[in-house]
Jmol script that loads the backbone (N, CA, C; Angstrom):
load data "model"
ATOM      1  N   MET A   1       9.519  43.317   1.389  1.00  0.00           N
ATOM      2  CA  MET A   1      10.500  42.291   1.052  1.00  0.00           C
ATOM      3  C   MET A   1      10.471  41.149   2.075  1.00  0.00           C
ATOM      4  N   GLY A   2      10.451  41.501   3.341  1.00  0.00           N
ATOM      5  CA  GLY A   2      10.430  40.486   4.390  1.00  0.00           C
ATOM      6  C   GLY A   2       9.162  39.650   4.359  1.00  0.00           C
ATOM      7  N   LEU A   3       8.045  40.305   4.040  1.00  0.00           N
ATOM      8  CA  LEU A   3       6.774  39.587   3.963  1.00  0.00           C
ATOM      9  C   LEU A   3       6.786  38.592   2.803  1.00  0.00           C
ATOM     10  N   ALA A   4       7.371  38.965   1.692  1.00  0.00           N
ATOM     11  CA  ALA A   4       7.452  38.069   0.529  1.00  0.00           C
ATOM     12  C   ALA A   4       8.282  36.834   0.861  1.00  0.00           C
ATOM     13  N   ILE A   5       9.364  37.026   1.583  1.00  0.00           N
ATOM     14  CA  ILE A   5      10.209  35.893   1.987  1.00  0.00           C
ATOM     15  C   ILE A   5       9.436  34.980   2.935  1.00  0.00           C
ATOM     16  N   LEU A   6       8.707  35.569   3.871  1.00  0.00           N
ATOM     17  CA  LEU A   6       7.912  34.790   4.816  1.00  0.00           C
ATOM     18  C   LEU A   6       6.832  33.983   4.091  1.00  0.00           C
ATOM     19  N   VAL A   7       6.178  34.599   3.120  1.00  0.00           N
ATOM     20  CA  VAL A   7       5.147  33.910   2.341  1.00  0.00           C
ATOM     21  C   VAL A   7       5.763  32.753   1.563  1.00  0.00           C
ATOM     22  N   THR A   8       6.914  32.966   0.960  1.00  0.00           N
ATOM     23  CA  THR A   8       7.593  31.919   0.193  1.00  0.00           C
ATOM     24  C   THR A   8       7.976  30.749   1.092  1.00  0.00           C
ATOM     25  N   ILE A   9       8.542  31.039   2.235  1.00  0.00           N
ATOM     26  CA  ILE A   9       8.936  29.984   3.175  1.00  0.00           C
ATOM     27  C   ILE A   9       7.705  29.225   3.657  1.00  0.00           C
ATOM     28  N   THR A  10       6.640  29.943   3.965  1.00  0.00           N
ATOM     29  CA  THR A  10       5.402  29.302   4.420  1.00  0.00           C
ATOM     30  C   THR A  10       4.846  28.374   3.347  1.00  0.00           C
ATOM     31  N   ARG A  11       4.840  28.814   2.096  1.00  0.00           N
ATOM     32  CA  ARG A  11       4.366  27.966   0.997  1.00  0.00           C
ATOM     33  C   ARG A  11       5.216  26.708   0.858  1.00  0.00           C
ATOM     34  N   LEU A  12       6.523  26.859   0.982  1.00  0.00           N
ATOM     35  CA  LEU A  12       7.410  25.698   0.886  1.00  0.00           C
ATOM     36  C   LEU A  12       7.141  24.699   2.009  1.00  0.00           C
ATOM     37  N   VAL A  13       6.965  25.203   3.211  1.00  0.00           N
ATOM     38  CA  VAL A  13       6.699  24.327   4.356  1.00  0.00           C
ATOM     39  C   VAL A  13       5.365  23.607   4.179  1.00  0.00           C
ATOM     40  N   ILE A  14       4.331  24.323   3.786  1.00  0.00           N
ATOM     41  CA  ILE A  14       3.013  23.710   3.582  1.00  0.00           C
ATOM     42  C   ILE A  14       3.067  22.688   2.453  1.00  0.00           C
ATOM     43  N   SER A  15       3.773  22.996   1.399  1.00  0.00           N
ATOM     44  CA  SER A  15       3.920  22.055   0.278  1.00  0.00           C
ATOM     45  C   SER A  15       4.597  20.767   0.734  1.00  0.00           C
ATOM     46  N   GLU A  16       5.632  20.886   1.532  1.00  0.00           N
ATOM     47  CA  GLU A  16       6.340  19.704   2.036  1.00  0.00           C
ATOM     48  C   GLU A  16       5.459  18.901   2.990  1.00  0.00           C
ATOM     49  N   ILE A  17       4.699  19.561   3.816  1.00  0.00           N
ATOM     50  CA  ILE A  17       3.777  18.864   4.720  1.00  0.00           C
ATOM     51  C   ILE A  17       2.756  18.071   3.912  1.00  0.00           C
ATOM     52  N   ASN A  18       2.196  18.678   2.874  1.00  0.00           N
ATOM     53  CA  ASN A  18       1.231  17.974   2.020  1.00  0.00           C
ATOM     54  C   ASN A  18       1.861  16.770   1.337  1.00  0.00           C
ATOM     55  N   ARG A  19       3.089  16.920   0.875  1.00  0.00           N
ATOM     56  CA  ARG A  19       3.790  15.816   0.218  1.00  0.00           C
ATOM     57  C   ARG A  19       4.014  14.671   1.203  1.00  0.00           C
ATOM     58  N   GLN A  20       4.413  15.000   2.413  1.00  0.00           N
ATOM     59  CA  GLN A  20       4.642  13.982   3.436  1.00  0.00           C
ATOM     60  C   GLN A  20       3.342  13.274   3.824  1.00  0.00           C
ATOM     61  N   GLN A  21       2.258  14.010   3.910  1.00  0.00           N
ATOM     62  CA  GLN A  21       0.969  13.401   4.245  1.00  0.00           C
ATOM     63  C   GLN A  21       0.534  12.422   3.158  1.00  0.00           C
ATOM     64  N   SER A  22       0.757  12.767   1.901  1.00  0.00           N
ATOM     65  CA  SER A  22       0.430  11.856   0.797  1.00  0.00           C
ATOM     66  C   SER A  22       1.278  10.596   0.875  1.00  0.00           C
ATOM     67  N   HIS A  23       2.542  10.760   1.179  1.00  0.00           N
ATOM     68  CA  HIS A  23       3.454   9.619   1.309  1.00  0.00           C
ATOM     69  C   HIS A  23       3.003   8.697   2.448  1.00  0.00           C
ATOM     70  N   ILE A  24       2.666   9.276   3.571  1.00  0.00           N
ATOM     71  CA  ILE A  24       2.209   8.493   4.726  1.00  0.00           C
ATOM     72  C   ILE A  24       0.917   7.751   4.389  1.00  0.00           C
ATOM     73  N   ALA A  25       0.000   8.403   3.701  1.00  0.00           N
ATOM     74  CA  ALA A  25      -1.269   7.760   3.331  1.00  0.00           C
ATOM     75  C   ALA A  25      -1.028   6.570   2.409  1.00  0.00           C
ATOM     76  N   ARG A  26      -0.097   6.709   1.447  1.00  0.00           N
ATOM     77  CA  ARG A  26       0.230   5.589   0.552  1.00  0.00           C
ATOM     78  C   ARG A  26       0.818   4.430   1.336  1.00  0.00           C
ATOM     79  N   ARG A  27       1.731   4.721   2.237  1.00  0.00           N
ATOM     80  CA  ARG A  27       2.362   3.671   3.046  1.00  0.00           C
ATOM     81  C   ARG A  27       1.347   2.978   3.952  1.00  0.00           C
ATOM     82  N   GLN A  28       0.440   3.726   4.526  1.00  0.00           N
ATOM     83  CA  GLN A  28      -0.587   3.120   5.377  1.00  0.00           C
ATOM     84  C   GLN A  28      -1.486   2.196   4.560  1.00  0.00           C
ATOM     85  N   HIS A  29      -1.810   2.601   3.341  1.00  0.00           N
ATOM     86  CA  HIS A  29      -2.631   1.753   2.471  1.00  0.00           C
ATOM     87  C   HIS A  29      -1.881   0.463   2.130  1.00  0.00           C
ATOM     88  N   GLU A  30      -0.602   0.584   1.792  1.00  0.00           N
ATOM     89  CA  GLU A  30       0.204  -0.604   1.489  1.00  0.00           C
ATOM     90  C   GLU A  30       0.245  -1.548   2.690  1.00  0.00           C
ATOM     91  N   GLN A  31       0.388  -0.989   3.868  1.00  0.00           N
ATOM     92  CA  GLN A  31       0.413  -1.794   5.088  1.00  0.00           C
ATOM     93  C   GLN A  31      -0.929  -2.502   5.288  1.00  0.00           C
ATOM     94  N   GLU A  32      -2.012  -1.796   5.046  1.00  0.00           N
ATOM     95  CA  GLU A  32      -3.347  -2.383   5.181  1.00  0.00           C
ATOM     96  C   GLU A  32      -3.531  -3.552   4.211  1.00  0.00           C
ATOM     97  N   VAL A  33      -3.040  -3.412   2.990  1.00  0.00           N
ATOM     98  CA  VAL A  33      -3.135  -4.485   1.993  1.00  0.00           C
ATOM     99  C   VAL A  33      -2.369  -5.715   2.468  1.00  0.00           C
ATOM    100  N   LEU A  34      -1.156  -5.519   2.961  1.00  0.00           N
ATOM    101  CA  LEU A  34      -0.349  -6.658   3.407  1.00  0.00           C
ATOM    102  C   LEU A  34      -0.933  -7.333   4.652  1.00  0.00           C
ATOM    103  N   ILE A  35      -1.483  -6.557   5.558  1.00  0.00           N
ATOM    104  CA  ILE A  35      -2.128  -7.136   6.743  1.00  0.00           C
ATOM    105  C   ILE A  35      -3.331  -7.974   6.324  1.00  0.00           C
ATOM    106  N   LEU A  36      -4.120  -7.450   5.403  1.00  0.00           N
ATOM    107  CA  LEU A  36      -5.290  -8.181   4.922  1.00  0.00           C
ATOM    108  C   LEU A  36      -4.877  -9.452   4.184  1.00  0.00           C
ATOM    109  N   ALA A  37      -3.798  -9.375   3.425  1.00  0.00           N
ATOM    110  CA  ALA A  37      -3.298 -10.562   2.721  1.00  0.00           C
ATOM    111  C   ALA A  37      -2.861 -11.631   3.717  1.00  0.00           C
ATOM    112  N   ARG A  38      -2.187 -11.218   4.760  1.00  0.00           N
ATOM    113  CA  ARG A  38      -1.776 -12.176   5.786  1.00  0.00           C
ATOM    114  C   ARG A  38      -2.993 -12.831   6.435  1.00  0.00           C
ATOM    115  N   MET A  39      -4.003 -12.037   6.709  1.00  0.00           N
ATOM    116  CA  MET A  39      -5.235 -12.584   7.281  1.00  0.00           C
ATOM    117  C   MET A  39      -5.872 -13.593   6.327  1.00  0.00           C
ATOM    118  N   ALA A  40      -5.883 -13.273   5.044  1.00  0.00           N
ATOM    119  CA  ALA A  40      -6.481 -14.177   4.054  1.00  0.00           C
ATOM    120  C   ALA A  40      -5.728 -15.499   4.002  1.00  0.00           C
ATOM    121  N   VAL A  41      -4.412 -15.435   4.000  1.00  0.00           N
ATOM    122  CA  VAL A  41      -3.602 -16.659   3.954  1.00  0.00           C
ATOM    123  C   VAL A  41      -3.812 -17.473   5.228  1.00  0.00           C
ATOM    124  N   GLN A  42      -3.809 -16.815   6.375  1.00  0.00           N
ATOM    125  CA  GLN A  42      -3.968 -17.522   7.647  1.00  0.00           C
ATOM    126  C   GLN A  42      -5.336 -18.184   7.784  1.00  0.00           C
ATOM    127  N   THR A  43      -6.354 -17.592   7.183  1.00  0.00           N
ATOM    128  CA  THR A  43      -7.709 -18.148   7.288  1.00  0.00           C
ATOM    129  C   THR A  43      -8.101 -18.932   6.042  1.00  0.00           C
ATOM    130  N   ASP A  44      -7.139 -19.133   5.145  1.00  0.00           N
ATOM    131  CA  ASP A  44      -7.328 -19.909   3.920  1.00  0.00           C
ATOM    132  C   ASP A  44      -8.474 -19.363   3.062  1.00  0.00           C
ATOM    133  N   GLN A  45      -8.513 -18.036   2.934  1.00  0.00           N
ATOM    134  CA  GLN A  45      -9.500 -17.386   2.073  1.00  0.00           C
ATOM    135  C   GLN A  45      -8.805 -16.863   0.827  1.00  0.00           C
ATOM    136  N   LYS A  46      -9.473 -16.923  -0.291  1.00  0.00           N
ATOM    137  CA  LYS A  46      -8.897 -16.454  -1.559  1.00  0.00           C
ATOM    138  C   LYS A  46      -9.274 -15.010  -1.856  1.00  0.00           C
ATOM    139  N   ILE A  47     -10.395 -14.563  -1.311  1.00  0.00           N
ATOM    140  CA  ILE A  47     -10.857 -13.187  -1.508  1.00  0.00           C
ATOM    141  C   ILE A  47     -11.228 -12.633  -0.141  1.00  0.00           C
ATOM    142  N   LEU A  48     -10.777 -11.402   0.117  1.00  0.00           N
ATOM    143  CA  LEU A  48     -11.068 -10.789   1.413  1.00  0.00           C
ATOM    144  C   LEU A  48     -11.215  -9.286   1.221  1.00  0.00           C
ATOM    145  N   GLU A  49     -12.156  -8.707   1.943  1.00  0.00           N
ATOM    146  CA  GLU A  49     -12.389  -7.268   1.873  1.00  0.00           C
ATOM    147  C   GLU A  49     -12.553  -6.731   3.285  1.00  0.00           C
ATOM    148  N   ALA A  50     -11.865  -5.635   3.574  1.00  0.00           N
ATOM    149  CA  ALA A  50     -11.998  -4.961   4.869  1.00  0.00           C
ATOM    150  C   ALA A  50     -11.470  -3.540   4.739  1.00  0.00           C
ATOM    151  N   ASN A  51     -12.105  -2.634   5.420  1.00  0.00           N
ATOM    152  CA  ASN A  51     -11.675  -1.227   5.445  1.00  0.00           C
ATOM    153  C   ASN A  51     -11.497  -0.642   4.045  1.00  0.00           C
ATOM    154  N   GLY A  52     -12.339  -1.042   3.113  1.00  0.00           N
ATOM    155  CA  GLY A  52     -12.254  -0.510   1.755  1.00  0.00           C
ATOM    156  C   GLY A  52     -11.154  -1.112   0.908  1.00  0.00           C
ATOM    157  N   VAL A  53     -10.490  -2.129   1.418  1.00  0.00           N
ATOM    158  CA  VAL A  53      -9.410  -2.800   0.685  1.00  0.00           C
ATOM    159  C   VAL A  53      -9.927  -4.154   0.218  1.00  0.00           C
ATOM    160  N   ASN A  54      -9.771  -4.435  -1.072  1.00  0.00           N
ATOM    161  CA  ASN A  54     -10.191  -5.707  -1.658  1.00  0.00           C
ATOM    162  C   ASN A  54      -8.963  -6.442  -2.168  1.00  0.00           C
ATOM    163  N   ILE A  55      -8.742  -7.643  -1.666  1.00  0.00           N
ATOM    164  CA  ILE A  55      -7.599  -8.417  -2.133  1.00  0.00           C
ATOM    165  C   ILE A  55      -8.054  -9.793  -2.599  1.00  0.00           C
ATOM    166  N   ARG A  56      -7.233 -10.351  -3.474  1.00  0.00           N
ATOM    167  CA  ARG A  56      -7.457 -11.705  -3.972  1.00  0.00           C
ATOM    168  C   ARG A  56      -6.116 -12.427  -3.949  1.00  0.00           C
ATOM    169  N   ILE A  57      -6.128 -13.663  -3.498  1.00  0.00           N
ATOM    170  CA  ILE A  57      -4.922 -14.482  -3.436  1.00  0.00           C
ATOM    171  C   ILE A  57      -5.069 -15.617  -4.441  1.00  0.00           C
ATOM    172  N   GLU A  58      -4.059 -15.790  -5.284  1.00  0.00           N
ATOM    173  CA  GLU A  58      -4.011 -16.937  -6.189  1.00  0.00           C
ATOM    174  C   GLU A  58      -2.810 -17.779  -5.793  1.00  0.00           C
ATOM    175  N   GLU A  59      -3.067 -19.025  -5.481  1.00  0.00           N
ATOM    176  CA  GLU A  59      -1.998 -19.935  -5.067  1.00  0.00           C
ATOM    177  C   GLU A  59      -1.908 -21.103  -6.031  1.00  0.00           C
ATOM    178  N   SER A  60      -0.693 -21.523  -6.269  1.00  0.00           N
ATOM    179  CA  SER A  60      -0.456 -22.760  -7.005  1.00  0.00           C
ATOM    180  C   SER A  60       0.619 -23.523  -6.241  1.00  0.00           C
ATOM    181  N   LYS A  61       1.040 -24.609  -6.806  1.00  0.00           N
ATOM    182  CA  LYS A  61       2.051 -25.441  -6.150  1.00  0.00           C
ATOM    183  C   LYS A  61       3.358 -24.679  -5.933  1.00  0.00           C
ATOM    184  N   ASN A  62       3.685 -23.784  -6.857  1.00  0.00           N
ATOM    185  CA  ASN A  62       4.990 -23.123  -6.826  1.00  0.00           C
ATOM    186  C   ASN A  62       4.957 -21.625  -6.550  1.00  0.00           C
ATOM    187  N   LYS A  63       3.770 -21.039  -6.405  1.00  0.00           N
ATOM    188  CA  LYS A  63       3.753 -19.585  -6.219  1.00  0.00           C
ATOM    189  C   LYS A  63       2.485 -19.114  -5.521  1.00  0.00           C
ATOM    190  N   ILE A  64       2.578 -17.905  -4.992  1.00  0.00           N
ATOM    191  CA  ILE A  64       1.445 -17.182  -4.424  1.00  0.00           C
ATOM    192  C   ILE A  64       1.478 -15.785  -5.028  1.00  0.00           C
ATOM    193  N   VAL A  65       0.329 -15.335  -5.517  1.00  0.00           N
ATOM    194  CA  VAL A  65       0.231 -13.999  -6.102  1.00  0.00           C
ATOM    195  C   VAL A  65      -0.875 -13.239  -5.376  1.00  0.00           C
ATOM    196  N   LEU A  66      -0.564 -12.003  -4.984  1.00  0.00           N
ATOM    197  CA  LEU A  66      -1.509 -11.138  -4.286  1.00  0.00           C
ATOM    198  C   LEU A  66      -1.968 -10.040  -5.238  1.00  0.00           C
ATOM    199  N   PHE A  67      -3.288  -9.875  -5.346  1.00  0.00           N
ATOM    200  CA  PHE A  67      -3.871  -8.831  -6.177  1.00  0.00           C
ATOM    201  C   PHE A  67      -4.700  -7.901  -5.309  1.00  0.00           C
ATOM    202  N   GLU A  68      -4.642  -6.624  -5.624  1.00  0.00           N
ATOM    203  CA  GLU A  68      -5.556  -5.647  -5.035  1.00  0.00           C
ATOM    204  C   GLU A  68      -6.295  -4.993  -6.190  1.00  0.00           C
ATOM    205  N   ASP A  69      -7.606  -5.140  -6.202  1.00  0.00           N
ATOM    206  CA  ASP A  69      -8.427  -4.600  -7.292  1.00  0.00           C
ATOM    207  C   ASP A  69      -7.868  -4.981  -8.662  1.00  0.00           C
ATOM    208  N   ASN A  70      -7.553  -6.250  -8.839  1.00  0.00           N
ATOM    209  CA  ASN A  70      -7.035  -6.831 -10.085  1.00  0.00           C
ATOM    210  C   ASN A  70      -5.653  -6.320 -10.491  1.00  0.00           C
ATOM    211  N   LYS A  71      -4.958  -5.658  -9.597  1.00  0.00           N
ATOM    212  CA  LYS A  71      -3.588  -5.221  -9.855  1.00  0.00           C
ATOM    213  C   LYS A  71      -2.658  -6.100  -9.022  1.00  0.00           C
ATOM    214  N   GLU A  72      -1.663  -6.701  -9.690  1.00  0.00           N
ATOM    215  CA  GLU A  72      -0.732  -7.566  -8.967  1.00  0.00           C
ATOM    216  C   GLU A  72       0.125  -6.725  -8.032  1.00  0.00           C
ATOM    217  N   ILE A  73       0.112  -7.102  -6.762  1.00  0.00           N
ATOM    218  CA  ILE A  73       0.851  -6.373  -5.734  1.00  0.00           C
ATOM    219  C   ILE A  73       2.113  -7.123  -5.327  1.00  0.00           C
ATOM    220  N   LEU A  74       1.990  -8.436  -5.210  1.00  0.00           N
ATOM    221  CA  LEU A  74       3.103  -9.242  -4.715  1.00  0.00           C
ATOM    222  C   LEU A  74       3.071 -10.597  -5.397  1.00  0.00           C
ATOM    223  N   HIS A  75       4.248 -11.078  -5.763  1.00  0.00           N
ATOM    224  CA  HIS A  75       4.380 -12.378  -6.429  1.00  0.00           C
ATOM    225  C   HIS A  75       5.530 -13.112  -5.745  1.00  0.00           C
ATOM    226  N   VAL A  76       5.222 -14.254  -5.143  1.00  0.00           N
ATOM    227  CA  VAL A  76       6.245 -15.040  -4.454  1.00  0.00           C
ATOM    228  C   VAL A  76       6.304 -16.405  -5.113  1.00  0.00           C
ATOM    229  N   SER A  77       7.505 -16.773  -5.595  1.00  0.00           N
ATOM    230  CA  SER A  77       7.686 -18.069  -6.252  1.00  0.00           C
ATOM    231  C   SER A  77       8.619 -18.941  -5.435  1.00  0.00           C
ATOM    232  N   LYS A  78       8.365 -20.227  -5.482  1.00  0.00           N
ATOM    233  CA  LYS A  78       9.224 -21.191  -4.812  1.00  0.00           C
ATOM    234  C   LYS A  78      10.468 -21.397  -5.673  1.00  0.00           C
ATOM    235  N   VAL A  79      11.624 -21.345  -5.040  1.00  0.00           N
ATOM    236  CA  VAL A  79      12.885 -21.536  -5.744  1.00  0.00           C
ATOM    237  C   VAL A  79      13.204 -23.023  -5.779  1.00  0.00           C
ATOM    238  N   LYS A  80      13.477 -23.497  -6.966  1.00  0.00           N
ATOM    239  CA  LYS A  80      13.845 -24.909  -7.104  1.00  0.00           C
ATOM    240  C   LYS A  80      15.317 -25.056  -6.774  1.00  0.00           C
ATOM    241  N   GLY A  81      15.628 -26.058  -5.994  1.00  0.00           N
ATOM    242  CA  GLY A  81      17.027 -26.186  -5.645  1.00  0.00           C
ATOM    243  C   GLY A  81      17.429 -27.469  -5.106  1.00  0.00           C
TER     244      GLY A  81
END
end "model"
wireframe off; spacefill off
backbone 0.3
color backbone group
């Protein structure tokens, strides 16, 4: 009985560790995308690739749109006022 409880607790702990590692990996990737986007804007580049991350910036008079692998990540529009 005690061994079964220990096995169950161990599985729960390992499952939570795996979930947290996946979450951290997603957040690190998001951070990498935003850092690369900032670099692209600062160097006036529309397409930039580094560390396996590919981004594209589309700018117009009123907006900036950030894409990663053709998926829109961020859209910033100028507010008229």
